[in-house]
C-alpha positions in Angstrom: 26.5 87.3 -6.6 23.3 88.3 -6.8 22.1 89.1 -10.3 19.8 92.1 -11.5 17.5 92.3 -14.3 18.3 94.9 -16.9 14.9 96.3 -17.4 13.9 96.0 -13.8 16.8 96.6 -11.6 14.7 93.1 -9.6 17.1 90.9 -8.3 17.1 87.5 -9.5 16.0 85.7 -6.1 13.5 88.6 -6.3 12.0 87.3 -9.8 11.8 84.1 -8.5 9.7 85.1 -5.8 7.5 86.8 -8.0 7.0 84.0 -11.0 6.3 81.8 -7.4 3.1 84.3 -6.7 2.1 84.0 -10.5 2.3 80.1 -10.7 0.0 80.5 -7.2 -2.5 82.6 -8.4 -3.2 80.6 -11.6 -3.8 78.0 -9.6 -6.4 79.8 -7.6 -7.3 80.7 -10.7 -8.3 77.5 -12.0 -9.5 76.3 -8.8 -12.3 79.1 -8.6 -13.4 78.2 -12.6 -16.4 75.7 -12.9 -16.2 72.2 -12.5 -15.3 70.7 -15.6 -18.0 68.1 -17.7 -16.0 65.3 -16.4 -17.2 66.0 -12.8 -20.3 63.4 -11.8 -20.4 63.4 -7.8 -23.0 66.3 -7.9 -25.1 64.3 -10.1 -24.9 61.2 -8.2 -25.6 62.9 -5.2 -28.6 64.3 -6.6 -29.8 60.7 -7.9 -29.3 59.9 -4.2 -32.3 62.2 -3.5 -34.0 61.1 -6.1 -33.8 57.6 -4.6 -34.9 59.0 -1.4 -38.1 60.7 -2.4 -38.1 61.5 -6.1 -41.3 63.8 -6.2 -39.4 66.2 -3.4 -36.5 66.6 -5.9 -38.8 67.4 -9.1 -41.5 69.6 -6.9 -44.3 67.6 -7.7 -46.7 66.0 -6.0 -46.8 62.6 -4.8 -48.2 60.0 -6.9 -51.5 59.0 -6.3 -51.7 55.2 -8.0 -49.7 52.2 -6.3 -46.7 51.3 -7.5 -47.1 48.7 -9.8 -44.3 46.0 -8.2 -44.9 46.9 -4.9 -46.7 44.0 -2.9 -50.2 44.2 -2.7 -49.9 42.9 1.2 -47.0 45.4 1.6 -47.9 48.1 4.6 -47.1 51.6 2.6 -49.1 50.3 -0.3 -50.7 53.8 -1.8 -50.0 55.5 1.2 -48.7 58.7 0.8 -46.9 58.0 -2.2 -43.9 55.8 -0.1 -44.3 52.7 -2.2 -43.0 55.0 -4.6 -40.1 55.5 -2.8 -36.6 53.9 -4.1 -35.7 52.9 -0.9 -39.0 51.1 0.3 -38.0 48.5 -1.2 -34.2 48.4 -2.3 -33.7 50.0 1.8 -31.4 52.4 2.5 -28.4 49.7 3.0 -28.8 49.2 -0.8 -29.4 45.4 -0.1 -33.4 44.8 0.3 -34.3 42.3 1.6 -31.1 41.1 2.7 -30.1 43.7 4.6 -32.3 45.6 7.2 -35.6 45.8 5.8 -34.9 41.8 5.6 -37.6 42.3 8.5 -40.0 44.4 10.1 -42.6 46.9 8.6 -40.7 47.8 5.8 -40.2 44.2 4.7 -41.1 43.6 1.0 -39.2 40.5 -0.1 -37.9 42.6 -3.2 -33.4 42.1 -3.6 -31.8 45.2 -3.6 -30.0 47.4 -5.7 -25.8 45.9 -5.5 -26.1 44.2 -8.6 -27.0 47.4 -10.5 -23.0 48.3 -9.4 -21.0 49.9 -12.5 -23.7 49.0 -14.9 -24.2 51.8 -17.6 -26.9 54.6 -16.9 -28.4 53.6 -20.3 -29.1 49.8 -18.8 -30.6 51.2 -15.5 -32.5 53.9 -17.2 -34.0 50.9 -19.2 -34.9 49.1 -15.9 -36.4 52.2 -14.7 -38.6 52.9 -17.3 -39.7 49.1 -17.3 -43.6 47.8 -16.3 -42.3 47.4 -12.5 -40.8 50.1 -12.0 -43.1 52.6 -14.3 -40.8 55.8 -14.1 -41.4 57.1 -17.7 -43.1 59.8 -17.7 -42.9 60.9 -14.0 -39.6 62.1 -14.2 -37.5 63.9 -16.6 -34.9 62.3 -18.8 -32.2 64.2 -16.7 -33.6 62.7 -13.6 -33.6 59.3 -14.8 -29.9 59.7 -15.4 -29.2 61.2 -12.2 -31.0 58.9 -10.7 -29.4 55.9 -12.8 -25.7 57.2 -11.9 -26.4 56.9 -8.5 -27.1 53.5 -8.7 -24.5 52.2 -10.6 -22.1 54.7 -9.3 -23.0 56.2 -6.0 -23.7 52.9 -3.8 -21.6 53.1 -0.4 -20.9 49.5 1.4 -22.8 50.6 4.7 -21.1 47.9 6.6 -17.8 49.7 6.6 -19.2 52.2 8.3 -22.0 51.1 10.4 -21.9 47.6 12.3 -25.4 45.5 11.1 -25.5 44.1 14.6 -25.3 46.9 17.0 -26.2 49.6 14.4 -23.1 51.7 15.9 -21.1 53.5 13.2 -17.8 52.9 12.8 -16.6 56.5 13.0 -14.6 59.0 15.1 -16.9 61.2 17.1 -14.5 63.3 17.9 -13.7 64.1 14.6 -16.8 64.5 13.3 -18.0 66.8 16.0 -16.2 70.2 14.6 -17.3 68.9 11.1 -21.1 69.0 12.3 -20.5 72.3 14.3 -19.7 74.1 12.4 -21.7 73.2 8.9 -24.8 71.8 10.2 -25.6 72.9 13.3 -26.4 76.2 11.8 -29.8 74.7 10.8 -29.9 71.6 12.9 -28.7 73.1 16.0 -25.6 71.6 18.0 -28.1 69.1 19.6 -29.7 67.8 16.7 -33.1 68.9 17.6 -33.7 72.1 15.2 -35.1 72.2 11.6 -34.2 73.3 8.7 -35.0 76.8 9.6 -33.6 76.6 13.1 -36.6 76.5 14.8 -37.4 73.7 17.4 -38.7 70.4 16.3 -42.7 69.9 16.7 -43.2 67.3 19.5 -43.6 64.5 17.1 -40.6 64.9 15.2 -37.2 63.1 15.0 -34.3 64.9 16.2 -31.0 63.6 14.6 -30.0 61.5 17.6 -33.0 59.4 17.2 -32.4 58.6 13.8 -28.7 58.4 14.0 -29.3 55.4 16.4 -32.7 53.7 15.2 -31.6 54.1 11.4 -28.4 55.1 11.1 -28.5 53.7 7.2 -31.1 56.3 6.7 -28.8 58.9 8.4 -25.6 57.9 6.8 -27.3 58.2 3.1 -28.8 61.6 3.7 -25.8 62.7 5.5 -23.8 62.2 1.6 -26.6 62.9 -0.5 -28.6 65.3 1.4 -32.4 65.7 1.9 -35.1 66.0 -0.9 -36.5 69.5 -1.1 -34.7 70.9 1.2 -31.1 73.0 1.2 -29.0 70.3 3.3 -25.7 69.8 1.6 -24.5 66.6 0.4 -21.0 65.6 1.6 -20.6 62.8 -0.8 -17.5 65.4 -2.2 -15.4 64.2 0.7 -14.6 60.4 1.9 -17.0 58.6 3.0 -15.1 57.8 6.2 -15.6 61.7 7.0 -19.4 61.0 6.6 -19.0 58.0 9.5 -17.4 60.4 11.4 -20.0 62.9 11.5 -22.8 60.1 11.9 -20.6 58.6 15.4 -21.0 62.1 16.6 -25.2 62.1 15.8 -25.4 58.9 17.9 -24.3 61.0 21.0 -27.2 63.9 20.3 -30.5 63.6 22.5 -33.0 60.9 20.8 -35.9 63.2 22.4 -37.2 66.7 21.6 -36.5 68.8 24.6 -40.4 70.5 24.8 -40.6 74.1 23.5 -41.1 77.2 26.0 
C-alpha cells in the first residue's frame, strides 16, 4: 500500500523519484565545476607542444643562436630554430638515436628521453636548464614545469600503436573515421587537405594523409598533444587507442593536395 508524505501529498515512490533527480542534478553540477588541482593532463599536453616547438607556444620569436648541444655538422644547426626543438634530437618517438631518427637527415646520435620517465619534475627542469639544454631564461618556470611534466609523465610507447617496420598504425580506422569527421574535419576537411582555418592547403604544404604515412610518430604526437600556436584540440585525455584509431584513418586519406580551382 502506498504511503503519502503528510506535508506534501507525494507518494513514497514519487519521493524516491525526486530524490533520484536531485542526486542526478547534483552529480551533473559536480561534473560542470572547474577541474581539480590534481588534473595534470592539460599540463602534460602543453608540455608536448613545447617539446614540439616551444617558441610557438610561448609566443616568442624563434631563437637565432645555435643550440649548444646540437652537433656542429648537423643538418638543422641554426636553421630557423630547428635545432632548438626537443623533437629534433630526441625524436617524435622519444627514442633519439635508437628510434626513427637513428638514420637519415634528422640523425644526431643523441639518445632519447625514455630514461627520464617518472622522474620528478624538479630533476628534469634542472636538466633542461643545464649548459647543454640551455633553456634558462628562454621560457618561464611555468613553461619549464609543463615541459618537465611531459618528459616525465607524458611519453607514449609508440611501438604499441605504430609498427616501426611498416609505419602502419595499430588502430581501427573504422572507429577513427567518425571521431576525425566530428572533431577534426571542421578545420582539416574530411580528406585532410585543409589548413587550420578550413582553407585549401597550399601546394607545398603536407596533407594529413602524407604526414600520417611518412611520419606517423609525429602525427600521433600531435593528435595527443595538439599543434603549437594553433587551436587544435589535444586528445590526451582520451585513451591512447583513440588516437591510434584516428591515425589509422588518417593513413587512408590522400597524400597529395588537390590543385585549387
